C-alpha positions in Angstrom: -6.4 52.8 -78.8 -4.9 54.9 -76.1 -6.2 58.0 -77.4 -10.3 56.5 -76.8 -9.3 55.1 -73.3 -8.0 58.6 -72.2 -11.4 60.5 -73.4 -13.3 57.7 -71.6 -10.9 58.5 -68.3 -11.4 62.2 -69.1 -15.6 61.6 -69.4 -15.4 60.2 -65.8 -13.1 63.0 -64.5 -15.7 65.5 -65.8 -18.8 63.0 -63.9 -16.6 63.5 -60.9 -15.7 67.3 -61.2 -19.4 67.9 -61.4 -19.9 65.6 -57.8 -17.5 67.8 -56.2 -18.1 71.2 -57.8 -21.5 72.2 -56.9 -22.2 75.7 -55.3 -22.0 75.4 -51.2 -24.9 77.8 -51.1 -27.1 74.5 -52.3 -25.9 72.3 -49.8 -28.0 73.6 -47.0 -31.4 72.0 -48.2 -32.1 68.7 -46.9 -32.7 67.3 -50.6 -28.7 68.5 -51.7 -27.1 67.6 -48.4 -23.6 65.4 -49.0 -24.7 62.0 -47.7 -21.3 59.9 -46.7 -22.1 56.4 -45.4 -19.6 53.1 -45.9 -18.2 50.4 -43.7 -15.3 48.4 -42.7 -15.0 44.7 -43.3 -12.7 41.7 -41.9 -13.0 38.5 -43.8 -10.6 35.5 -42.7 -11.0 32.5 -44.9 -8.9 29.2 -44.6 -8.7 26.5 -47.3 -6.1 24.1 -48.9 -4.3 25.0 -52.5 -6.0 23.5 -55.3 -2.8 23.4 -56.7 -0.5 21.8 -53.8 -3.0 20.7 -51.5 -1.4 22.8 -48.6 -3.3 24.5 -45.7 -3.7 28.4 -46.9 -4.9 31.2 -45.3 -6.2 34.7 -46.1 -7.4 37.8 -44.0 -9.0 40.4 -46.3 -9.7 44.0 -44.6 -11.4 46.4 -46.7 -12.7 50.3 -45.7 -15.4 51.4 -48.2 -16.5 55.1 -48.1 -19.5 56.0 -50.0 -20.1 59.5 -51.2 -24.1 60.3 -52.7 -25.7 63.7 -53.5 -28.8 64.8 -54.7 -29.6 67.5 -57.4 -32.7 66.7 -58.3 -33.0 65.5 -61.1 -29.5 64.3 -60.6 -27.9 61.8 -58.1 -24.4 61.4 -57.9 -22.5 58.3 -56.4 -18.9 57.8 -55.9 -17.5 54.9 -53.7 -13.8 54.3 -53.0 -12.6 50.9 -51.3 -9.2 50.0 -49.9 -8.5 46.5 -49.6 -6.1 44.8 -47.8 -5.4 40.9 -48.0 -2.5 39.3 -45.7 -2.0 35.6 -47.1 0.2 32.7 -47.7 0.0 31.7 -51.2 1.2 34.5 -53.2 3.2 32.4 -55.4 0.0 29.7 -55.8 -2.1 30.1 -58.8 -5.0 30.1 -56.6 -4.2 33.6 -55.8 -4.1 34.6 -59.4 -8.0 34.2 -59.4 -8.1 37.3 -57.4 -5.5 39.4 -59.3 -8.0 38.3 -61.7 -10.5 40.7 -60.6 -9.0 43.8 -61.1 -10.7 46.5 -63.5 -7.6 46.4 -66.2 -8.7 43.0 -66.9 -12.5 43.3 -66.8 -13.4 46.8 -67.6 -12.4 49.3 -70.2 -11.8 51.9 -67.5 -9.1 50.8 -64.9 -9.6 52.5 -61.9 -8.1 50.0 -59.8 -4.7 50.5 -57.9 -2.3 47.7 -56.6 0.2 49.5 -54.5 1.6 46.4 -53.0 1.8 42.9 -54.0 4.3 40.8 -52.2 4.4 37.8 -50.9 2.4 38.1 -47.9 0.5 41.3 -48.6 -1.6 42.8 -51.7 -3.1 46.0 -51.4 -5.7 47.5 -53.7 -7.5 50.9 -54.2 -10.0 51.5 -56.5 -13.1 53.0 -57.4 -16.0 50.4 -57.1 -19.0 52.7 -58.7 -18.4 56.1 -60.2 -21.8 57.4 -61.5 -24.1 60.1 -62.2 -27.7 59.3 -62.6 -30.5 61.5 -64.3 -33.8 60.5 -62.6 -37.7 61.2 -63.9 -40.1 59.0 -63.2 -40.5 58.2 -66.9 -37.1 58.0 -67.9 -33.7 57.2 -66.0 -30.0 57.3 -67.3 -27.3 56.5 -65.4 -23.6 56.9 -66.8 -20.3 55.5 -65.3 -19.0 52.4 -63.6 -22.1 50.6 -62.1 -23.9 47.3 -61.3 -26.4 46.0 -63.7 -28.4 43.3 -62.5 -30.6 41.3 -65.0 -30.8 38.3 -63.4 -33.9 36.7 -61.6 -32.2 33.5 -60.3 -30.2 33.2 -56.9 -27.5 30.5 -58.3 -27.1 30.1 -61.6 -28.2 33.4 -63.7 -28.1 33.0 -68.0 -29.4 36.3 -68.4 -27.3 38.1 -65.6 -25.0 39.2 -68.7 -23.0 41.6 -67.5 -22.4 41.3 -63.4 -22.4 37.7 -62.9 -21.7 36.2 -59.7 -20.8 32.4 -58.8 -23.5 30.6 -56.3 -20.2 29.8 -54.2 -19.5 33.6 -53.7 -18.8 34.4 -50.1 -19.5 38.2 -50.6 -22.6 37.8 -52.4 -23.3 41.5 -52.1 -20.2 42.3 -54.1 -20.3 43.1 -57.7 -17.4 44.3 -59.9 -19.2 47.7 -61.8 -19.3 48.0 -65.2 -18.4 50.9 -67.7 -21.4 52.0 -69.2 -24.5 54.0 -70.4 -27.7 52.9 -68.7 -30.9 53.9 -70.5 -34.6 52.9 -69.1 -37.5 54.3 -70.3 -40.7 53.1 -68.7 -43.9 55.6 -69.9 -46.1 53.2 -68.1 -45.9 51.6 -64.7 -46.0 48.1 -66.0 -44.0 48.1 -69.0 -40.3 49.4 -70.1 -37.3 49.0 -72.4 -33.6 49.0 -71.0 -30.8 50.0 -72.8 -27.4 49.3 -71.7 -24.0 49.6 -73.4 -20.4 49.0 -72.2 -17.6 50.0 -74.4 -14.5 48.1 -74.3 -11.2 49.2 -75.1 -11.8 47.8 -79.0 -14.8 46.3 -80.8 -14.2 42.7 -80.0 -14.5 43.7 -75.7 -17.7 45.8 -76.1 -21.1 44.7 -74.8 -24.5 45.6 -75.6 -27.9 44.7 -74.2 -31.7 45.2 -74.2 -34.3 44.6 -72.2 -38.1 44.7 -72.6 -40.0 44.1 -69.7 -43.9 44.1 -68.7 -45.8 43.2 -66.2 -48.5 40.7 -66.9 -51.1 39.4 -64.6 -49.1 38.2 -61.3 -45.6 37.9 -63.5 -43.0 40.2 -64.2 -41.6 39.0 -67.9 -38.9 40.3 -69.5 -37.2 39.9 -73.2 -33.5 40.5 -73.5 -31.1 40.5 -75.9 -27.3 40.9 -76.0 -23.8 41.0 -77.6 -21.5 40.0 -74.5 -18.0 41.1 -76.0 -17.8 38.2 -79.0 -21.1 36.2 -77.7 -24.7 36.9 -78.6 -27.4 35.8 -76.0 -31.1 36.2 -76.2 -33.5 35.0 -73.8 -36.6 35.2 -71.7 -37.2 35.8 -68.0 -39.8 35.9 -65.8 -40.9 36.0 -61.7 -44.2 35.8 -60.1 -46.3 33.4 -58.2 -47.9 29.9 -57.9 -50.8 30.4 -54.9 -48.6 31.7 -52.3 -45.0 30.4 -53.6 -42.4 32.2 -55.8 -41.9 31.3 -59.2 -39.4 32.5 -61.5 -37.1 31.3 -64.5 -34.7 32.6 -67.1 -34.2 30.7 -70.5 -31.4 31.6 -73.0 -29.8 30.6 -76.3 -26.2 31.6 -76.3 -24.2 31.7 -80.0 -20.1 31.9 -79.4 -17.6 33.7 -81.9 -16.9 30.1 -82.8 -20.7 30.0 -83.9 -21.0 27.0 -81.4 -24.7 27.8 -79.7 -26.6 26.0 -76.9 -29.4 27.1 -74.3 -29.6 27.5 -70.6 -32.3 27.1 -68.2 -32.9 28.1 -65.0 -36.3 28.0 -62.8 -37.1 28.5 -59.3 -39.3 27.7 -57.0 -39.7 29.5 -53.3 -42.0 29.4 -50.2 -42.3 31.0 -46.7 -43.4 28.2 -44.5 -43.7 30.6 -41.4 -42.0 33.5 -40.0 -39.0 31.8 -39.5 -38.3 29.4 -42.2 -37.8 29.9 -45.8 -36.8 27.8 -48.3 -35.7 28.3 -52.5 -35.4 25.2 -54.8 -33.7 25.6 -58.5 -32.5 23.6 -61.3 -30.0 24.3 -63.8 -29.2 23.1 -67.3 -26.3 24.5 -69.0 -26.2 23.2 -72.6 -22.8 25.1 -73.4 -21.1 22.8 -70.3 -19.7 19.9 -72.8 -16.1 21.2 -73.3 -15.6 23.7 -70.4 -12.3 23.7 -68.6 -12.3 22.9 -65.3 -9.2 25.2 -64.8 -10.8 28.1 -65.8 -13.6 28.3 -63.3 -10.5 28.8 -61.0 -8.3 30.6 -62.5 -9.8 33.3 -64.4 -12.9 35.5 -63.3 -14.0 36.6 -66.3 -13.9 33.1 -67.7 -15.7 31.6 -64.8 -18.4 34.3 -65.8 -18.8 33.0 -69.5 -18.9 28.9 -68.4 -21.0 29.5 -65.2 -20.5 25.6 -64.7 -18.8 22.5 -65.5 -21.4 20.4 -66.1 -25.1 20.4 -67.1 -27.6 19.7 -64.4 -27.1 21.2 -61.1 -29.8 21.4 -58.4 -29.7 23.9 -56.0 -31.3 24.2 -52.4 -31.2 27.4 -49.7 -32.9 27.6 -46.7 -32.6 30.3 -44.1 -33.8 29.8 -40.5 -34.0 32.6 -37.9 -33.7 31.5 -34.5 -34.2 35.1 -33.1 -34.7 38.3 -35.2 -31.1 38.8 -34.5 -29.6 35.1 -35.3 -29.9 33.6 -38.9 -28.9 30.3 -40.0 -28.4 29.4 -43.8 -27.8 26.0 -45.4 -26.7 26.1 -49.2 -26.5 22.9 -51.0 -25.7 22.6 -54.7 -26.1 18.8 -56.4 -24.3 17.9 -59.7 -25.9 15.4 -61.5 -23.7 14.1 -63.9 -20.4 14.2 -61.3 -22.2 13.0 -58.6 -20.5 16.1 -56.5 -22.0 18.2 -53.9 -21.2 21.4 -51.9 -22.8 21.8 -48.8 -22.4 25.3 -47.1 -23.9 26.0 -43.4 -23.7 29.7 -42.2 -24.6 31.2 -39.0 -25.2 34.8 -38.8 -25.6 37.4 -35.9 -26.3 41.3 -35.8 -24.4 42.0 -33.2 -25.3 45.5 -32.5 -27.1 47.7 -34.7 -24.4 48.5 -37.3 -22.3 45.4 -36.5 -22.7 41.7 -38.3 -21.0 38.6 -37.8 -21.0 35.7 -39.8 -19.2 32.2 -39.8 -19.5 29.4 -42.3 -18.2 26.7 -44.2 -18.2 25.2 -47.5 -18.0 21.4 -47.5 -16.9 19.7 -50.9 -17.2 16.1 -52.2 -17.2 14.4 -55.3 -14.9 12.5 -57.9 -12.3 14.5 -59.8 -13.7 16.0 -62.9 -17.3 16.6 -61.5 -18.3 19.9 -60.4 -17.1 20.2 -57.0 -14.8 17.5 -56.5 -11.9 19.0 -57.1 -12.8 22.2 -54.8 -11.4 21.9 -51.0 -13.1 22.4 -47.9 -13.1 26.1 -46.9 -14.3 28.0 -43.7 -14.8 31.7 -43.0 -15.5 34.3 -40.4 -17.1 37.8 -41.4 -17.0 40.8 -39.2 -18.9 44.0 -41.1 -19.3 47.6 -39.0 -21.7 49.9 -41.2 -20.9 53.8 -40.5 
């Protein structure tokens, strides 16, 4: 097994070496220039420990550097993160969820380095993205650490097989990459096939996915089948319009390694009421929620991706109102019909200057113990993000 891991790391090193070892003479053209960008983020959060109910705080600071180079038909990308979390709950189970997001627990190639994990400081350095892409109009292949987003839904997405996000995630634009080969062949403008192979350290940790997609009238339709580690998932998704309203959905059937099987369904409708107000409503059914463990959603990032929810029936509403072109009000409301619990997430964001945003919000939870949201504690956050 160690030999296989070594070969994977060697393969990735070759990709990175080819990225930086191009001849200097060809870098002067506009197409072949080295594009360097990134951001600095400060995210301050406050809540209560799910374990002890004591107040806990964390101050996350992240510096991201993104390097891109195009040598047509090749594209190279390297994204490096340096992250520091100053906090006061290292010895509580709440911090284990943050630790569980490390690549050594989620991917075949570990490109994270945790240099400090002490009582009040957590320092992590990682390659967030590292891939090479070959691009032709009809055929593309991406090799390396990348994001693969097959989902159509904003909240619960049964067919987002590789980079599933929790609907309560504060950093919704952050997805842990997977180590994969990603092939896409589209001989026609309106149809194609997408195949993703994400090798694991052994066969039981390997993930494979096949997507056939086609545009039918006003709808983009996809048929998906995959083996995600030990589980088999099949389904269909669609995204289109009913008159002026957006209409989308995902239907999946999952077979676990213990032969238990169940469906999942998510449908949504969105509408732009004016140039200032948008709304989205989604309904989610999780047929696999009967024996889900509440502790798994808060203790393991990987397990939370597999379970999606504790309860079967969840209604989800998102609303956005633009006070000005620079100030936006967002509100998320998620309701659990079985457990009679709810979370309301109001947020205000402001584009201070051209390359700097600030956002402040809260997640307010109500419900009885054992429900979808009843065991969560109110959560408050303030985020500043500067792009360069």
